[in-house]
Structures are given as structure tokens and as C-alpha cells.
Backbone of each chain as ProteinMPNN parsed JSONL, in Angstrom:
{"seq_chain_A": "MLLEKTTRMNFLFDFYEALLTDKQRSYMQLYYLDDLSLGEIAESYGISRQAVYDNIRRTEAMLEEYEIKLALFHKFKKRQRVTDQLIKSLSAAQLTNEEIISLVEQLKQD", "coords_chain_A": {"N_chain_A": [[18.714, 45.28, -13.637], [22.332, 45.423, -14.665], [24.931, 43.371, -14.449], [27.11, 43.258, -13.793], [27.244, 45.84, -13.357], [26.25, 46.134, -10.703], [28.237, 44.627, -9.36], [30.151, 46.225, -9.256], [29.188, 48.363, -7.514], [28.342, 47.118, -5.389], [31.178, 46.739, -4.629], [32.013, 50.147, -4.47], [30.053, 50.864, -2.564], [31.543, 49.655, -0.57], [33.943, 50.647, -0.642], [32.911, 53.108, 0.387], [31.33, 53.871, 2.33], [31.199, 55.517, 4.247], [31.224, 57.673, 3.715], [29.182, 58.25, 3.138], [25.457, 59.686, 3.994], [23.417, 58.6, 6.786], [20.635, 57.61, 5.144], [21.791, 57.292, 2.671], [23.278, 55.366, 2.57], [20.917, 53.073, 3.88], [19.438, 53.449, 1.754], [20.501, 52.19, -0.584], [21.941, 50.786, 0.541], [19.434, 48.374, 0.483], [18.306, 48.111, -2.187], [20.706, 47.075, -3.411], [21.749, 45.585, -1.935], [20.323, 44.069, -0.261], [18.914, 43.102, -2.233], [16.0, 44.85, -2.932], [13.058, 46.745, -4.695], [12.959, 49.324, -6.183], [9.82, 50.465, -6.116], [9.309, 48.521, -3.376], [11.212, 49.575, -1.51], [10.545, 52.414, -1.17], [7.892, 51.926, -0.375], [8.27, 51.121, 2.245], [9.173, 53.073, 2.864], [7.625, 54.781, 3.031], [8.25, 56.808, 0.793], [7.932, 58.663, -2.617], [8.289, 56.155, -5.072], [9.993, 57.624, -7.636], [11.635, 59.137, -5.377], [13.063, 57.914, -4.293], [14.135, 56.766, -6.516], [15.41, 58.726, -7.413], [17.433, 59.825, -5.344], [19.018, 57.236, -5.324], [20.7, 57.381, -7.701], [21.553, 59.181, -7.415], [23.587, 59.027, -5.743], [24.642, 56.968, -6.214], [26.494, 58.224, -9.108], [27.644, 59.74, -6.204], [29.442, 57.895, -5.072], [31.533, 57.73, -7.35], [31.922, 60.082, -8.272], [33.83, 60.0, -5.574], [35.499, 57.514, -6.242], [37.223, 58.172, -8.565], [38.579, 60.41, -7.554], [39.385, 58.926, -4.827], [40.493, 56.815, -5.756], [40.115, 53.845, -4.72], [38.74, 51.537, -5.104], [40.218, 51.122, -7.432], [42.653, 50.59, -6.947], [43.129, 48.88, -4.777], [42.263, 46.671, -6.687], [44.672, 46.737, -8.655], [46.255, 45.408, -6.307], [45.293, 43.437, -5.459], [45.371, 41.646, -8.213], [48.432, 41.567, -8.277], [49.502, 40.241, -5.47], [47.361, 38.339, -6.212], [49.134, 37.14, -7.955], [51.165, 36.738, -7.436], [51.127, 35.097, -4.899], [50.048, 32.113, -7.01], [52.549, 32.128, -8.165], [54.496, 31.981, -6.044], [53.482, 28.964, -4.447], [54.193, 27.008, -7.228], [56.454, 27.21, -7.06], [57.448, 29.734, -8.541], [59.546, 31.767, -8.865], [62.538, 33.477, -7.893], [64.288, 34.422, -5.097], [64.367, 37.223, -5.248], [62.519, 37.913, -7.443], [59.79, 37.737, -6.059], [60.845, 39.963, -3.664], [61.004, 42.081, -5.784], [58.35, 42.084, -6.609], [56.567, 42.293, -3.914], [57.992, 45.044, -3.569], [55.966, 45.986, -4.962], [53.463, 46.217, -4.015], [53.974, 47.765, -1.842], [53.749, 50.388, -2.248], [50.955, 51.458, -3.268]], "CA_chain_A": [[20.512, 45.602, -13.844], [23.681, 44.474, -15.357], [25.191, 42.478, -12.944], [28.806, 43.953, -13.707], [27.399, 47.803, -12.629], [25.646, 46.365, -10.059], [29.656, 44.382, -8.485], [31.174, 47.657, -9.181], [28.25, 49.637, -7.028], [29.242, 46.707, -4.596], [32.518, 47.485, -4.367], [32.212, 51.032, -4.043], [29.679, 51.041, -1.759], [31.729, 48.496, 0.118], [34.934, 51.169, 0.388], [32.881, 54.908, 0.604], [29.677, 54.109, 2.341], [31.446, 55.598, 5.727], [30.857, 59.347, 3.68], [27.629, 58.584, 2.967], [24.727, 59.813, 4.672], [22.586, 57.385, 7.062], [19.354, 58.14, 4.631], [21.765, 57.14, 1.934], [23.79, 54.055, 2.988], [20.252, 52.351, 3.888], [18.868, 52.944, 0.407], [22.254, 51.59, -1.323], [21.551, 48.834, 1.313], [17.92, 47.704, 0.465], [18.848, 48.423, -3.125], [22.409, 46.69, -3.74], [23.109, 44.374, -1.101], [18.913, 43.142, -0.12], [18.114, 43.256, -3.413], [14.818, 45.159, -3.18], [12.824, 46.781, -6.099], [12.472, 50.901, -5.915], [8.881, 49.935, -5.566], [8.978, 48.036, -2.683], [12.103, 50.777, -1.055], [9.694, 53.441, -1.34], [7.027, 51.954, 0.42], [8.531, 50.624, 3.379], [9.829, 54.273, 3.441], [6.231, 56.525, 2.948], [7.823, 58.278, 0.061], [7.351, 57.876, -3.565], [9.64, 55.616, -5.938], [11.041, 59.015, -7.796], [11.819, 60.191, -4.316], [14.088, 56.458, -3.768], [15.0, 56.401, -7.425], [16.435, 60.087, -7.598], [18.656, 59.334, -4.561], [20.063, 56.569, -5.709], [21.201, 57.328, -8.728], [22.526, 60.941, -7.09], [24.361, 58.103, -4.595], [25.557, 56.119, -7.176], [27.007, 59.553, -8.775], [28.974, 60.1, -5.157], [30.351, 56.643, -5.185], [31.99, 57.22, -8.295], [32.999, 61.066, -7.69], [34.838, 59.568, -4.55], [36.722, 56.859, -6.358], [37.696, 59.446, -9.14], [38.763, 60.992, -6.353], [40.492, 58.462, -4.239], [40.966, 55.176, -6.46], [40.535, 53.507, -3.904], [38.571, 50.453, -5.911], [41.752, 50.678, -9.131], [44.095, 50.063, -6.088], [42.411, 47.353, -4.451], [42.258, 45.596, -8.182], [45.529, 46.749, -8.862], [46.982, 44.594, -5.731], [44.913, 41.83, -5.844], [46.52, 41.364, -9.37], [49.975, 41.731, -7.773], [49.386, 39.256, -5.017], [47.148, 36.317, -7.003], [50.442, 36.591, -9.039], [52.704, 36.036, -6.314], [50.721, 33.872, -4.816], [50.582, 31.469, -7.74], [53.973, 31.962, -8.803], [54.695, 30.889, -4.629], [52.484, 27.6, -4.56], [53.895, 26.701, -7.834], [57.728, 27.764, -7.123], [58.208, 29.749, -10.405], [59.924, 32.399, -8.713], [63.368, 33.236, -6.831], [63.176, 35.474, -4.301], [64.301, 38.416, -5.973], [61.57, 38.358, -8.081], [58.77, 38.011, -5.059], [60.901, 40.859, -3.076], [60.527, 43.285, -6.813], [56.755, 41.998, -6.348], [56.441, 42.791, -2.743], [57.849, 46.359, -3.662], [55.473, 47.259, -5.783], [52.304, 46.229, -3.14], [53.696, 49.171, -0.753], [53.435, 52.48, -3.173], [49.411, 52.356, -2.895]], "C_chain_A": [[21.576, 44.624, -14.304], [24.511, 43.949, -13.8], [26.491, 43.106, -13.008], [28.278, 45.536, -13.405], [26.775, 47.276, -11.212], [26.648, 45.06, -8.553], [30.439, 45.556, -8.008], [30.021, 48.357, -8.227], [28.603, 49.177, -5.527], [30.056, 47.158, -3.513], [32.662, 48.505, -3.748], [31.65, 51.471, -2.882], [30.325, 50.826, -0.18], [33.185, 50.118, 0.919], [34.092, 52.848, 0.689], [31.74, 54.42, 1.052], [30.169, 54.566, 3.701], [30.788, 57.149, 5.485], [29.906, 59.134, 2.828], [26.7, 58.752, 3.79], [24.358, 58.859, 5.462], [21.418, 57.207, 6.061], [20.078, 57.194, 3.536], [22.186, 55.739, 1.534], [22.212, 53.247, 2.958], [19.393, 52.079, 2.484], [19.89, 52.042, -0.761], [21.738, 49.739, -0.81], [20.911, 48.047, 0.415], [18.498, 47.577, -1.068], [19.88, 47.328, -3.995], [22.774, 45.552, -3.019], [21.52, 43.496, -0.864], [18.585, 42.86, -1.289], [16.476, 43.188, -3.52], [14.372, 46.338, -4.134], [13.076, 48.301, -5.388], [10.996, 50.949, -5.357], [8.358, 49.705, -3.913], [10.12, 48.901, -1.515], [10.77, 51.758, -0.83], [8.237, 52.505, -0.306], [7.092, 51.698, 1.921], [8.688, 52.362, 3.674], [8.615, 55.406, 3.896], [6.746, 57.316, 1.756], [7.623, 57.416, -1.419], [8.809, 57.013, -4.627], [10.194, 56.135, -7.073], [11.472, 59.071, -7.276], [13.058, 59.117, -4.809], [15.219, 56.621, -5.804], [16.198, 58.099, -7.624], [18.136, 59.836, -5.929], [19.514, 58.164, -4.413], [20.977, 56.542, -6.325], [22.013, 58.766, -8.312], [23.376, 60.116, -6.074], [25.59, 57.302, -5.174], [26.531, 57.281, -7.898], [28.07, 60.201, -8.026], [29.422, 59.313, -5.208], [31.55, 56.791, -6.441], [32.994, 58.185, -8.372], [34.21, 60.604, -6.593], [36.285, 58.667, -5.027], [37.413, 57.462, -7.944], [38.706, 60.167, -7.96], [39.877, 60.435, -5.898], [40.983, 56.818, -4.556], [40.946, 54.452, -5.95], [39.813, 51.095, -4.066], [39.424, 49.923, -6.964], [42.596, 50.07, -8.174], [44.153, 49.103, -5.597], [42.232, 46.093, -5.876], [43.3, 45.818, -8.328], [46.446, 45.314, -7.562], [46.411, 43.2, -5.381], [45.445, 40.73, -7.392], [47.999, 40.897, -8.983], [50.06, 40.638, -6.951], [48.241, 37.986, -5.594], [48.437, 35.619, -7.754], [51.675, 35.487, -7.972], [52.117, 34.846, -5.358], [50.836, 32.49, -5.418], [51.535, 31.151, -7.872], [54.053, 30.88, -7.758], [54.545, 29.364, -4.498], [53.413, 26.585, -6.108], [56.053, 26.83, -7.669], [58.709, 27.96, -8.257], [59.376, 30.876, -9.962], [61.511, 32.516, -7.93], [63.14, 34.604, -5.598], [63.515, 36.779, -4.472], [63.404, 38.809, -6.845], [60.527, 38.533, -7.133], [59.684, 39.419, -4.404], [59.875, 42.433, -4.037], [58.608, 43.229, -6.536], [56.328, 42.725, -5.001], [56.429, 44.573, -2.677], [56.953, 47.173, -4.002], [53.776, 47.343, -4.576], [53.099, 47.45, -2.519], [53.561, 50.28, -1.197], [51.997, 52.627, -2.587], [48.404, 50.96, -2.224]], "O_chain_A": [[21.605, 43.393, -14.289], [24.514, 44.207, -12.597], [26.886, 43.513, -11.915], [29.157, 46.381, -13.232], [26.801, 48.196, -10.395], [26.217, 44.725, -7.45], [31.061, 45.823, -6.98], [30.254, 49.539, -8.477], [28.965, 49.936, -4.628], [29.952, 47.61, -2.373], [33.229, 48.463, -2.656], [32.249, 52.241, -2.131], [30.005, 51.352, 0.885], [33.373, 50.495, 2.076], [34.782, 53.72, 1.218], [30.861, 54.449, 0.191], [29.536, 53.983, 4.581], [30.15, 57.792, 6.319], [29.786, 59.802, 1.801], [26.823, 57.928, 4.696], [24.901, 57.823, 5.077], [21.093, 56.046, 6.309], [19.376, 56.236, 3.214], [21.747, 55.071, 0.598], [22.108, 52.642, 1.891], [18.856, 51.029, 2.131], [19.504, 51.317, -1.678], [21.461, 48.607, -1.209], [21.455, 47.219, -0.316], [19.365, 46.704, -1.099], [19.648, 46.924, -5.135], [23.69, 44.758, -3.235], [21.485, 42.329, -1.254], [17.619, 42.097, -1.283], [15.775, 42.25, -3.9], [15.323, 47.046, -4.462], [13.351, 48.403, -4.192], [10.841, 51.419, -4.229], [7.469, 50.317, -3.321], [9.659, 48.773, -0.38], [10.021, 51.333, 0.05], [7.916, 53.165, 0.682], [6.188, 51.984, 2.706], [8.279, 52.811, 4.744], [8.61, 56.37, 4.662], [6.123, 58.329, 1.438], [7.337, 56.229, -1.573], [9.981, 57.371, -4.739], [10.914, 55.365, -7.709], [12.585, 59.168, -7.792], [13.905, 59.487, -5.623], [16.417, 56.581, -6.084], [17.388, 58.264, -7.892], [19.364, 59.76, -5.895], [20.465, 58.045, -3.641], [22.02, 55.969, -6.009], [22.963, 59.239, -8.937], [24.036, 60.92, -5.416], [26.763, 57.083, -4.875], [27.57, 57.387, -7.247], [29.002, 60.873, -8.467], [30.543, 59.672, -5.567], [32.452, 55.954, -6.45], [34.204, 57.987, -8.473], [35.392, 60.864, -6.816], [37.451, 58.789, -4.652], [38.366, 56.758, -8.278], [39.91, 60.042, -8.186], [41.016, 60.836, -6.136], [41.577, 55.984, -3.873], [41.842, 53.695, -6.323], [40.169, 50.039, -3.542], [39.472, 48.76, -7.364], [43.257, 49.081, -8.492], [45.078, 48.315, -5.792], [42.109, 44.871, -5.789], [43.728, 44.682, -8.123], [47.143, 44.423, -8.046], [47.003, 42.157, -5.103], [45.745, 39.54, -7.484], [48.542, 39.895, -9.449], [50.728, 39.752, -7.485], [48.43, 36.801, -5.318], [48.744, 34.462, -8.04], [52.366, 34.475, -7.857], [52.722, 33.79, -5.176], [51.473, 31.633, -4.805], [51.793, 29.951, -7.779], [53.894, 29.668, -7.901], [55.537, 28.637, -4.454], [53.242, 25.369, -6.021], [56.701, 26.286, -8.563], [59.692, 27.405, -8.747], [60.28, 30.921, -10.797], [61.744, 31.504, -7.269], [62.214, 35.383, -5.37], [62.895, 37.578, -3.77], [63.363, 40.007, -7.126], [60.107, 39.687, -7.229], [58.985, 40.37, -4.753], [58.989, 43.218, -3.7], [57.857, 44.183, -6.333], [55.72, 43.79, -5.111], [55.579, 45.298, -2.159], [56.811, 48.371, -3.756], [53.14, 48.387, -4.424], [52.531, 48.453, -2.952], [53.226, 51.217, -0.472], [51.682, 53.475, -1.752], [47.251, 51.159, -1.843]]}, "seq_chain_B": "MLLEKTTRMNFLFDFYEALLTDKQRSYMQLYYLDDLSLGEIAESYGISRQAVYDNIRRTEAMLEEYEIKLALFHKFKKRQRVTDQLIKSLSAAQLTNEEIISLVEQLKQD", "coords_chain_B": {"N_chain_B": [[56.199, 73.598, 15.66], [55.006, 69.943, 16.541], [57.141, 67.242, 15.214], [56.362, 65.225, 15.143], [53.791, 65.226, 14.53], [53.49, 66.505, 12.259], [54.129, 64.943, 10.088], [52.576, 63.099, 10.048], [50.585, 65.159, 9.263], [51.036, 65.611, 7.292], [50.54, 63.287, 5.944], [48.043, 61.915, 6.083], [47.157, 64.439, 4.319], [48.509, 63.653, 1.94], [46.618, 61.335, 1.387], [44.242, 62.025, 1.514], [43.8, 64.678, 0.342], [42.654, 65.239, -2.286], [40.207, 64.94, -1.465], [40.028, 67.528, -0.623], [38.688, 70.968, -0.646], [40.387, 74.12, -3.705], [41.721, 75.873, -2.579], [41.42, 75.103, 0.611], [44.169, 72.927, -0.072], [45.676, 74.761, -0.949], [46.729, 76.545, 1.002], [46.696, 74.231, 2.596], [49.419, 72.79, 1.714], [51.279, 74.82, 1.51], [51.643, 75.715, 4.474], [52.061, 73.364, 5.316], [53.998, 71.629, 3.521], [55.607, 73.495, 2.177], [56.774, 74.983, 4.491], [56.119, 77.421, 5.484], [55.51, 80.275, 7.436], [51.948, 80.742, 9.258], [51.945, 83.767, 9.619], [53.22, 84.334, 6.457], [51.575, 82.785, 5.037], [49.287, 84.06, 5.195], [50.198, 87.3, 4.503], [51.062, 86.483, 1.584], [48.605, 86.044, 0.884], [46.704, 88.28, 1.357], [45.556, 88.521, 3.857], [44.079, 87.964, 7.373], [45.919, 86.362, 9.756], [44.659, 85.055, 11.692], [42.138, 84.461, 9.83], [44.013, 82.468, 8.255], [44.867, 80.52, 10.168], [42.286, 79.809, 11.361], [41.726, 78.701, 9.047], [43.341, 75.889, 8.148], [43.109, 74.776, 10.839], [41.018, 73.59, 10.867], [40.664, 72.111, 8.841], [42.207, 70.277, 9.087], [41.134, 68.667, 11.056], [38.775, 68.117, 9.149], [40.879, 66.424, 7.745], [41.706, 64.125, 9.621], [38.501, 63.18, 10.315], [38.162, 62.365, 8.21], [39.96, 60.258, 7.735], [39.47, 58.936, 10.109], [36.594, 57.771, 9.287], [38.026, 56.408, 7.176], [40.005, 55.67, 7.4], [42.318, 54.965, 5.891], [45.615, 55.733, 6.04], [46.074, 53.469, 8.438], [45.431, 51.555, 7.416], [47.552, 51.515, 5.437], [49.681, 51.753, 6.59], [49.546, 48.853, 8.094], [50.194, 47.694, 6.002], [52.468, 48.112, 5.117], [53.979, 47.612, 6.938], [53.303, 44.494, 7.228], [54.627, 44.331, 4.698], [57.619, 44.998, 5.04], [58.074, 43.071, 7.229], [57.878, 41.126, 5.081], [59.758, 41.416, 3.204], [62.216, 41.973, 4.647], [62.718, 39.081, 5.593], [62.532, 37.289, 3.445], [64.909, 38.366, 2.147], [66.358, 37.459, 3.959], [66.584, 34.533, 3.676], [64.313, 33.364, 5.436], [61.932, 32.349, 5.074], [58.988, 29.669, 4.714], [57.609, 28.744, 1.514], [54.801, 28.427, 2.497], [54.372, 30.25, 4.327], [55.186, 32.832, 3.471], [53.119, 33.165, 1.543], [51.052, 33.03, 3.416], [51.378, 34.734, 4.202], [51.777, 37.131, 2.415], [48.861, 36.757, 1.976], [47.433, 38.08, 3.628], [47.597, 40.647, 3.101], [45.97, 40.856, 0.632], [43.874, 41.688, 2.044], [42.798, 43.937, 2.596]], "CA_chain_B": [[55.287, 72.274, 14.873], [55.612, 68.984, 16.655], [57.83, 66.718, 13.909], [54.834, 63.882, 14.99], [52.583, 65.378, 13.66], [53.818, 67.031, 10.754], [54.297, 64.018, 9.845], [51.363, 62.705, 10.241], [49.634, 65.809, 8.484], [51.726, 65.504, 5.986], [50.429, 61.591, 5.47], [46.844, 62.571, 6.008], [47.174, 65.164, 3.395], [48.28, 62.476, 0.944], [45.95, 60.384, 1.5], [42.568, 62.771, 1.252], [44.046, 65.923, -0.319], [41.568, 64.689, -3.284], [38.439, 65.674, -0.902], [39.394, 69.056, -0.184], [39.004, 72.566, -2.07], [41.655, 74.249, -3.863], [42.338, 76.772, -0.824], [41.768, 74.342, 1.993], [44.463, 72.534, -0.332], [46.67, 75.755, -0.965], [46.935, 76.513, 2.269], [48.026, 73.086, 3.5], [50.94, 72.792, 1.048], [52.288, 75.947, 2.588], [52.036, 75.623, 5.401], [52.725, 71.478, 5.66], [55.101, 71.134, 2.46], [56.404, 74.47, 1.681], [57.516, 75.411, 5.64], [55.32, 78.531, 5.462], [54.64, 80.456, 8.741], [50.721, 81.182, 9.027], [52.061, 84.66, 8.788], [53.685, 85.073, 5.368], [50.676, 82.995, 4.21], [48.495, 85.538, 5.659], [50.013, 87.88, 3.912], [50.942, 86.724, 0.775], [46.669, 85.784, 0.734], [46.257, 89.251, 2.116], [43.682, 87.565, 4.596], [44.424, 87.983, 8.418], [46.635, 85.664, 10.405], [43.835, 84.302, 12.255], [41.737, 83.202, 9.228], [44.609, 81.591, 8.014], [44.797, 79.462, 11.095], [41.511, 78.999, 10.78], [41.318, 77.431, 7.839], [44.052, 75.168, 8.672], [42.67, 73.423, 11.61], [39.098, 73.103, 10.518], [41.165, 71.357, 7.574], [42.859, 69.294, 9.699], [40.076, 68.504, 11.629], [38.34, 67.307, 8.173], [41.64, 64.825, 7.813], [41.103, 63.217, 10.775], [37.267, 62.599, 9.878], [38.141, 61.377, 7.297], [40.645, 58.829, 8.542], [38.559, 57.798, 11.091], [35.934, 56.781, 8.095], [38.409, 55.471, 5.922], [41.366, 54.341, 7.198], [43.5, 54.626, 5.029], [46.496, 55.472, 6.762], [46.358, 53.286, 9.8], [45.889, 50.278, 6.126], [48.796, 51.643, 4.901], [51.053, 51.156, 7.843], [49.768, 48.184, 7.935], [50.43, 46.863, 4.774], [53.995, 48.53, 5.353], [54.641, 46.831, 8.033], [53.972, 43.077, 6.297], [55.463, 44.035, 3.671], [58.467, 44.632, 5.206], [58.441, 41.836, 7.418], [58.321, 39.538, 4.208], [60.788, 41.853, 2.369], [63.101, 40.457, 4.879], [62.87, 37.32, 6.154], [62.689, 36.842, 2.406], [65.86, 38.65, 1.997], [67.736, 36.37, 4.619], [65.628, 34.09, 3.395], [64.244, 32.684, 6.651], [60.158, 31.788, 6.008], [58.715, 29.189, 4.003], [57.088, 29.264, 0.941], [54.085, 28.432, 3.227], [54.439, 30.972, 5.608], [55.18, 34.205, 2.638], [51.558, 32.713, 1.21], [49.709, 33.397, 5.095], [51.227, 36.301, 4.734], [50.457, 38.02, 0.943], [47.038, 36.511, 1.893], [46.953, 39.295, 4.87], [47.606, 42.157, 1.929], [44.871, 41.027, 0.341], [42.41, 41.799, 3.237], [42.181, 45.545, 2.447]], "C_chain_B": [[55.767, 70.91, 16.068], [56.367, 68.122, 15.105], [56.447, 65.316, 14.519], [53.524, 64.358, 13.938], [52.543, 66.055, 12.256], [53.629, 66.013, 9.829], [52.947, 63.304, 9.442], [50.036, 63.446, 9.589], [49.622, 65.482, 7.583], [51.211, 63.117, 4.536], [48.941, 61.824, 5.277], [46.529, 63.169, 5.103], [47.29, 64.811, 2.136], [47.703, 61.673, 0.642], [43.933, 60.881, 0.921], [42.906, 64.336, 0.247], [42.828, 65.959, -1.492], [40.773, 65.001, -3.086], [38.42, 67.077, -0.843], [39.443, 70.022, -1.392], [40.65, 72.727, -1.869], [42.054, 75.298, -2.593], [42.818, 76.243, -0.27], [43.242, 73.688, 1.581], [46.096, 73.242, -0.655], [47.189, 76.138, 0.47], [48.034, 75.691, 3.29], [49.906, 72.964, 3.225], [51.725, 74.49, 1.825], [52.047, 75.99, 3.529], [53.134, 73.849, 6.067], [54.025, 70.839, 4.999], [56.109, 71.936, 2.672], [56.95, 75.289, 3.607], [57.037, 76.55, 5.595], [54.99, 79.064, 7.034], [52.548, 81.141, 8.288], [50.715, 82.774, 8.523], [51.933, 85.296, 7.463], [52.501, 83.941, 4.541], [49.589, 83.664, 3.787], [48.348, 86.447, 4.456], [50.077, 87.871, 2.027], [49.108, 86.168, -0.515], [45.792, 86.833, 0.535], [45.198, 89.14, 2.586], [44.257, 87.819, 5.841], [45.468, 86.459, 8.694], [45.621, 84.61, 10.787], [43.07, 83.517, 11.262], [42.593, 82.07, 8.559], [44.366, 80.266, 9.078], [43.653, 78.745, 11.513], [40.709, 77.76, 9.771], [41.748, 76.173, 7.942], [43.403, 74.025, 9.531], [41.409, 72.908, 11.57], [39.893, 71.814, 9.364], [42.074, 70.078, 7.966], [41.727, 67.916, 10.398], [39.602, 67.261, 10.64], [39.224, 65.965, 7.712], [41.351, 63.922, 8.649], [39.624, 62.77, 10.989], [38.019, 61.844, 9.108], [39.135, 59.881, 6.996], [39.985, 58.174, 9.363], [37.584, 57.219, 9.994], [36.535, 55.639, 7.473], [39.101, 54.704, 6.332], [42.672, 54.297, 7.096], [44.967, 54.844, 5.156], [47.03, 54.384, 7.474], [46.376, 51.766, 8.626], [46.966, 50.389, 5.692], [49.682, 51.646, 5.525], [51.009, 50.412, 8.301], [49.75, 46.865, 7.391], [52.046, 46.851, 4.581], [54.278, 47.652, 6.276], [54.867, 45.19, 7.581], [54.611, 43.195, 5.006], [56.724, 44.126, 4.007], [58.708, 44.157, 5.791], [58.975, 40.731, 6.331], [59.739, 40.317, 3.141], [62.207, 41.803, 3.427], [63.402, 40.125, 5.506], [63.308, 36.896, 4.576], [64.206, 36.624, 1.209], [67.08, 37.827, 2.779], [66.959, 34.643, 4.705], [65.208, 32.684, 4.429], [62.657, 32.128, 6.406], [60.438, 30.906, 4.554], [58.342, 29.495, 3.108], [55.382, 29.7, 1.583], [53.439, 29.25, 3.997], [54.332, 33.014, 4.709], [53.511, 33.928, 2.041], [50.4, 33.295, 2.237], [49.93, 34.892, 4.615], [51.274, 37.59, 3.768], [49.095, 37.988, 1.409], [46.358, 37.654, 3.181], [47.11, 40.661, 4.036], [46.779, 41.643, 0.971], [43.901, 41.672, 0.592], [42.128, 43.547, 2.913], [43.558, 46.871, 2.211]], "O_chain_B": [[56.94, 70.944, 16.439], [56.018, 68.518, 13.993], [55.814, 64.681, 13.675], [52.766, 63.945, 13.061], [51.65, 66.048, 11.409], [52.98, 66.215, 8.802], [52.585, 63.126, 8.279], [48.934, 62.937, 9.379], [48.68, 65.079, 6.9], [51.394, 62.443, 3.523], [48.622, 61.937, 4.093], [45.476, 62.742, 4.63], [46.592, 65.275, 1.234], [48.014, 61.053, -0.375], [42.987, 60.354, 0.336], [42.041, 64.852, -0.461], [42.065, 66.921, -1.415], [40.083, 65.478, -3.987], [37.429, 67.801, -0.935], [39.935, 69.972, -2.519], [41.535, 72.311, -1.121], [42.909, 74.992, -1.762], [44.038, 76.24, -0.11], [43.963, 73.671, 2.579], [47.199, 72.695, -0.645], [48.333, 75.797, 0.773], [49.021, 75.868, 4.003], [50.944, 73.002, 3.885], [52.661, 74.752, 2.58], [52.556, 77.092, 3.733], [54.118, 73.502, 6.72], [54.808, 70.008, 5.459], [57.2, 71.611, 3.139], [57.599, 76.331, 3.516], [58.076, 77.191, 5.752], [54.301, 78.369, 7.78], [52.143, 81.759, 7.303], [50.03, 83.215, 7.6], [51.182, 86.21, 7.123], [52.444, 84.162, 3.331], [49.073, 83.857, 2.687], [47.393, 86.606, 3.696], [49.533, 88.683, 1.279], [48.762, 86.048, -1.691], [44.701, 86.81, -0.034], [44.103, 89.459, 2.123], [45.441, 88.013, 5.568], [45.649, 85.635, 7.798], [45.662, 83.469, 10.327], [43.036, 82.291, 11.359], [42.122, 80.96, 8.314], [43.775, 79.231, 8.771], [43.649, 77.58, 11.909], [39.912, 76.825, 9.707], [40.932, 75.253, 7.88], [43.195, 72.852, 9.22], [40.909, 71.955, 12.168], [39.439, 70.672, 9.297], [42.491, 69.167, 7.251], [41.668, 66.701, 10.209], [39.76, 66.058, 10.844], [38.756, 64.867, 7.41], [40.716, 62.915, 8.335], [39.472, 61.941, 11.885], [38.46, 60.735, 9.407], [38.98, 58.883, 6.292], [39.896, 56.946, 9.379], [37.797, 56.029, 9.765], [36.106, 54.508, 7.243], [39.174, 53.503, 6.073], [43.655, 53.892, 7.717], [45.665, 54.168, 4.4], [48.23, 54.138, 7.355], [47.217, 50.903, 8.877], [47.571, 49.34, 5.468], [50.757, 51.515, 4.941], [51.89, 50.268, 9.148], [49.522, 45.716, 7.767], [52.729, 45.954, 4.086], [55.135, 46.822, 5.972], [55.957, 44.622, 7.522], [55.056, 42.25, 4.356], [57.386, 43.324, 3.348], [59.937, 44.125, 5.73], [59.877, 39.897, 6.41], [60.52, 39.637, 2.475], [63.277, 41.574, 2.863], [64.318, 40.533, 6.22], [64.33, 36.227, 4.426], [64.563, 35.838, 0.332], [68.241, 37.614, 2.43], [66.902, 33.871, 5.662], [65.561, 31.509, 4.326], [62.101, 31.538, 7.332], [61.307, 31.046, 3.694], [58.389, 30.725, 3.067], [54.802, 30.761, 1.354], [52.264, 29.152, 4.351], [53.734, 34.006, 5.125], [52.745, 34.853, 2.308], [49.304, 33.802, 1.998], [49.161, 35.853, 4.593], [50.954, 38.733, 4.094], [48.294, 38.917, 1.306], [45.191, 37.9, 3.484], [46.656, 41.704, 4.507], [47.014, 42.373, 0.008], [43.122, 42.191, -0.206], [41.048, 44.092, 3.142], [43.257, 48.058, 2.092]]}, "name": "protein", "num_of_chains": 2, "seq": "MLLEKTTRMNFLFDFYEALLTDKQRSYMQLYYLDDLSLGEIAESYGISRQAVYDNIRRTEAMLEEYEIKLALFHKFKKRQRVTDQLIKSLSAAQLTNEEIISLVEQLKQDMLLEKTTRMNFLFDFYEALLTDKQRSYMQLYYLDDLSLGEIAESYGISRQAVYDNIRRTEAMLEEYEIKLALFHKFKKRQRVTDQLIKSLSAAQLTNEEIISLVEQLKQD"}
């Protein structure tokens, strides 16, 4: 599994897991957080590997759909960039109060 | 309609409208944003006042369910409090850089 996709799915899961069913949440947790293989998940639930695979693929698509609609991960990254910039500049005392206020105002938006 | 409820529904609608159907979105928009009466909405859609009422009540319940699950409005208010405090203190130059950094760190959380 590509690291980039795993990281993205971990974030999307974090933001939207409350919108998933218990079963979807369980499979995603075992696959993405606990790093179990599809075969291992299938065995522990007594179902086919294909059924687990299909469920996880559908859940991934749902998470991407939610991200298109609500953009929580996107907004989170945007805020991270601004807060990181603020903290770095504040630590180096590189900003005037007016510049700091302007950045904080950006954080109020979403 | 109570002003407090209207304000809350306007916010919840703002955060979760992407998760509603087109019909739900239309009724909510006419009722809460455009301030039409249930009777006026019913007339323009050629359906009963009761049908509009039921749809809007169900949508309100859905929005509250999404808020229980995702808490976007709650987190927004929390960030607003911190950013307002930051801006007020920065304007009055009441905070040390360390205090500012600690508040910005809070904003990174959610």
C-alpha cells in the first residue's frame, strides 16, 4: 500500500469515522490503523477476502465523497499551514502585531 | 420562530448543507434564509403545508445528528473564542510571544 494513500486514509478516517457504520469502522481500523492484511480480517470475521476488499474500497470512496462535500481535511491542512507560519514567525519575532492579527483573522474563516 | 434556534439552524445549515438532498436544501433555504412561511413554501411547490413541515423537521433533526457526530459548529465556536481573545490581546499588546504561541497551538488541535 502506498504510504501517501495510507496517510490520507488515516486522516479522512479521523475526520469522518463518526459517519460510518460500525462494520465499516471496524474493517478500516483493522486495515489502516492496525495494519492487518485483507486475508487476516476476512479470517477473523469468517467472510471472504473479496467481501472485506469490497467493503473497504466502498468505505474509502465514501470518505472521499465526504471530503468533497465538507473538505475538513483540506481546511485542517490550510489552518496547519497558517498556525505553523504564525508559530515560526512568533518564535523568531519576525512579525508585527498587525501581521499577526491578519493571520489570526484567516484562521477565523473556516 | 425563536431567534436562537434560527441562528443555530443557519449555522448548522452552513456547515452541513452539502450532506443534504436538493429538496431538503431548497426547503431549508426558503424557510431559514429567505424567511418564507410554511404555507408559502407549500404553495410554490404545490404540496401540503404538513409535508413541508415534516421535511423541515426531519432535516433539522439530521443537522443536529451531524453536529453530534462531527461537532463542526462547536469546534468553530471554540476557535472563534480563541481567535477573538488573540486579536483583542494583540491589539492591546497584552500577551507575551509565549502566550500567543500557546493560544495558536490550541487552534491547531481541531
